LUMKOL-359062 format. One line per field, with one value per residue: residue number from 0; x, y, z of N, C-alpha, C, CB in turn. Coordinates in Angstrom, 3 decimals, padded with zeros to 6 digits. Glycine has a CB too. Layout:
drenke NUM | ...
n.east X | ...
n.north Y | ...
n.up Z | ...
ca.east X | ...
ca.north Y | ...
ca.up Z | ...
c.east X | ...
c.north Y | ...
c.up Z | ...
cb.east X | ...
cb.north Y | ...
cb.up Z | ...
***
This chain:
drenke 0 | 1 | 2 | 3 | 4 | 5 | 6 | 7 | 8 | 9 | 10 | 11 | 12 | 13 | 14 | 15 | 16 | 17 | 18 | 19 | 20 | 21 | 22 | 23 | 24 | 25 | 26 | 27 | 28 | 29 | 30 | 31 | 32 | 33 | 34 | 35 | 36 | 37 | 38 | 39 | 40 | 41 | 42 | 43 | 44 | 45 | 46 | 47 | 48 | 49 | 50 | 51 | 52 | 53
n.east -029.080 | -029.290 | -030.477 | -029.531 | -027.035 | -025.580 | -025.266 | -024.187 | -021.468 | -021.302 | -022.034 | -020.341 | -017.917 | -014.535 | -012.674 | -010.379 | -008.040 | -008.192 | -007.270 | -005.165 | -003.458 | -003.279 | -002.587 | -000.014 | 000.997 | 001.288 | 003.271 | 005.315 | 005.432 | 006.155 | 008.624 | 010.192 | 009.962 | 010.996 | 013.683 | 014.227 | 013.901 | 015.640 | 015.584 | 015.406 | 013.164 | 014.626 | 015.855 | 013.725 | 012.204 | 013.436 | 013.445 | 010.735 | 010.737 | 012.065 | 010.386 | 008.485 | 006.513 | 005.390
n.north 013.088 | 012.422 | 009.438 | 008.919 | 009.873 | 008.437 | 005.942 | 005.962 | 005.611 | 002.641 | 002.019 | 003.139 | 002.656 | 002.032 | 004.137 | 004.170 | 005.220 | 005.099 | 002.185 | 001.629 | 002.929 | 001.378 | -000.672 | 000.033 | 000.802 | -001.861 | -002.860 | -001.421 | -001.669 | -004.427 | -004.491 | -002.952 | -004.593 | -007.001 | -006.189 | -006.166 | -003.814 | -001.858 | -000.388 | 003.065 | 005.701 | 006.708 | 004.243 | 002.178 | 003.372 | 003.040 | 000.007 | 000.193 | 001.541 | -000.454 | -002.676 | -001.559 | 000.311 | 003.979
n.up 014.140 | 010.358 | 009.002 | 006.656 | 006.812 | 008.629 | 007.604 | 004.955 | 005.111 | 004.944 | 002.191 | 000.709 | -001.768 | -002.890 | -005.158 | -007.916 | -007.133 | -004.532 | -004.434 | -005.676 | -004.405 | -002.231 | -002.577 | -003.469 | -000.802 | 000.539 | -000.921 | -000.547 | 002.805 | 002.332 | 001.532 | 003.219 | 005.293 | 004.033 | 004.360 | 006.795 | 008.041 | 007.774 | 005.457 | 004.260 | 002.749 | 000.068 | -000.510 | -001.181 | -002.848 | -004.859 | -004.941 | -005.694 | -008.183 | -009.722 | -009.560 | -011.241 | -010.507 | -010.883
ca.east -028.284 | -029.887 | -030.077 | -028.545 | -025.677 | -025.202 | -025.401 | -023.323 | -020.160 | -021.332 | -022.412 | -019.041 | -016.981 | -013.199 | -012.429 | -009.424 | -006.998 | -007.660 | -007.262 | -003.990 | -002.407 | -003.621 | -001.605 | 001.618 | 001.507 | 001.183 | 004.612 | 006.102 | 005.618 | 007.151 | 010.336 | 010.433 | 010.100 | 012.084 | 015.234 | 014.585 | 013.151 | 016.838 | 015.668 | 014.737 | 012.582 | 015.322 | 016.297 | 012.455 | 011.496 | 014.309 | 012.871 | 009.465 | 010.997 | 012.663 | 009.200 | 007.731 | 005.645 | 005.473
ca.north 013.063 | 011.961 | 008.178 | 008.721 | 010.239 | 007.292 | 004.374 | 006.169 | 005.013 | 001.211 | 001.774 | 003.724 | 001.773 | 002.468 | 004.225 | 003.781 | 006.280 | 004.267 | 000.987 | 001.660 | 003.414 | 000.190 | -001.846 | 000.667 | 000.505 | -003.027 | -003.033 | -000.501 | -002.384 | -005.497 | -004.143 | -002.268 | -005.854 | -008.123 | -005.728 | -005.704 | -002.175 | -001.047 | 000.326 | 004.121 | 005.973 | 006.529 | 002.653 | 001.561 | 004.173 | 002.469 | -001.092 | 000.194 | 001.488 | -001.600 | -003.483 | -001.131 | 001.441 | 004.698
ca.up 013.061 | 009.430 | 009.028 | 005.453 | 007.204 | 009.624 | 006.700 | 004.233 | 004.792 | 004.715 | 001.281 | -000.070 | -002.658 | -002.818 | -006.100 | -008.400 | -006.803 | -003.280 | -004.793 | -006.327 | -003.101 | -001.287 | -003.071 | -003.412 | 000.620 | 000.590 | -001.630 | 000.534 | 003.817 | 002.538 | 000.616 | 004.245 | 006.106 | 003.262 | 004.299 | 008.555 | 008.349 | 007.236 | 003.739 | 003.943 | 001.328 | -001.320 | -001.240 | -001.251 | -003.959 | -005.896 | -005.108 | -006.282 | -009.763 | -010.335 | -009.876 | -012.075 | -009.804 | -011.102
c.east -028.721 | -029.614 | -028.902 | -027.131 | -024.855 | -024.734 | -024.884 | -022.002 | -020.140 | -021.607 | -021.315 | -018.533 | -015.838 | -013.330 | -011.019 | -007.670 | -006.819 | -007.257 | -005.582 | -002.997 | -002.538 | -002.412 | -000.006 | 001.636 | 001.692 | 002.640 | 005.465 | 006.456 | 006.027 | 008.464 | 010.702 | 011.291 | 011.041 | 013.653 | 014.982 | 014.726 | 014.677 | 016.593 | 014.974 | 013.736 | 013.300 | 015.439 | 014.902 | 011.657 | 012.417 | 014.158 | 011.499 | 009.800 | 011.177 | 011.513 | 007.991 | 006.670 | 006.400 | 005.623
c.north 011.836 | 010.601 | 007.806 | 008.855 | 008.984 | 006.028 | 004.963 | 005.755 | 003.342 | 000.961 | 002.344 | 002.771 | 002.449 | 002.775 | 003.822 | 004.019 | 005.051 | 002.692 | 000.347 | 002.388 | 002.173 | -000.381 | -001.435 | 000.532 | -000.670 | -003.659 | -002.245 | -001.208 | -003.631 | -005.405 | -003.893 | -003.929 | -006.878 | -007.423 | -005.641 | -005.081 | -001.693 | -000.241 | 001.551 | 004.485 | 006.040 | 005.117 | 001.934 | 002.533 | 003.394 | 000.999 | -000.810 | 000.422 | 000.285 | -002.553 | -002.723 | -000.126 | 002.948 | 005.943
c.up 011.905 | 009.660 | 007.812 | 005.892 | 007.755 | 008.537 | 005.770 | 004.212 | 004.671 | 003.006 | 000.044 | -000.827 | -002.439 | -004.242 | -006.339 | -007.521 | -005.433 | -003.277 | -004.827 | -005.047 | -002.149 | -001.175 | -003.324 | -001.731 | 000.945 | -000.061 | -000.570 | 001.842 | 003.600 | 001.915 | 002.131 | 005.164 | 005.559 | 003.563 | 006.045 | 009.011 | 007.820 | 006.065 | 004.242 | 002.831 | 000.369 | -001.874 | -001.541 | -002.471 | -004.891 | -006.447 | -005.969 | -007.920 | -010.485 | -010.573 | -010.463 | -012.062 | -010.409 | -009.944
cb.east -026.841 | -029.576 | -031.383 | -028.793 | -025.753 | -026.699 | -026.917 | -023.369 | -019.159 | -022.592 | -023.698 | -017.887 | -017.305 | -011.994 | -012.819 | -009.698 | -007.585 | -008.725 | -008.056 | -004.160 | -002.951 | -004.705 | -002.202 | 001.910 | 000.780 | -000.126 | 004.694 | 005.212 | 004.676 | 006.631 | 010.671 | 008.746 | 008.783 | 011.737 | 015.780 | 015.229 | 012.491 | 017.951 | 014.656 | 015.516 | 011.960 | 016.740 | 017.329 | 011.686 | 011.536 | 015.591 | 012.708 | 008.486 | 012.133 | 013.808 | 008.765 | 007.385 | 005.760 | 004.796
cb.north 012.902 | 012.502 | 007.362 | 009.780 | 011.375 | 006.814 | 003.510 | 007.056 | 005.490 | 000.528 | 002.182 | 004.230 | 001.618 | 001.445 | 005.232 | 004.416 | 008.345 | 004.353 | 001.004 | 002.537 | 005.043 | -000.864 | -002.419 | 002.699 | 000.915 | -003.351 | -002.376 | 000.780 | -002.380 | -006.673 | -002.374 | -001.366 | -006.508 | -008.244 | -003.945 | -005.827 | -001.547 | -001.917 | -000.601 | 004.773 | 007.012 | 007.062 | 001.467 | 001.554 | 006.029 | 002.569 | -001.714 | 001.399 | 002.164 | -002.230 | -004.171 | -001.952 | 001.264 | 004.509
cb.up 013.649 | 008.233 | 008.924 | 004.292 | 008.297 | 010.743 | 006.264 | 004.202 | 005.943 | 005.734 | 001.403 | 000.791 | -004.238 | -002.279 | -006.377 | -009.680 | -006.499 | -002.277 | -006.147 | -007.868 | -002.150 | -001.763 | -004.545 | -004.154 | 001.568 | -000.059 | -003.308 | 000.955 | 004.473 | 002.119 | -000.900 | 004.906 | 006.255 | 001.193 | 003.175 | 009.217 | 010.478 | 006.884 | 002.141 | 003.889 | 001.175 | -001.249 | -000.016 | 000.376 | -003.977 | -005.389 | -003.764 | -005.561 | -010.092 | -009.455 | -008.645 | -012.378 | -007.819 | -011.850
***
């Protein structure tokens, strides 16, 4: 395996898509945990829309 292939992931920076996706995932987990795991996808989607996520 070439050295460049091995070290490539260490120098990779996240793009804006990955950063936004990570923030969205954190919000989804927070909403789910705040409601004791009772909310499913439709209710989480409504809460995200209320918070301004598209």
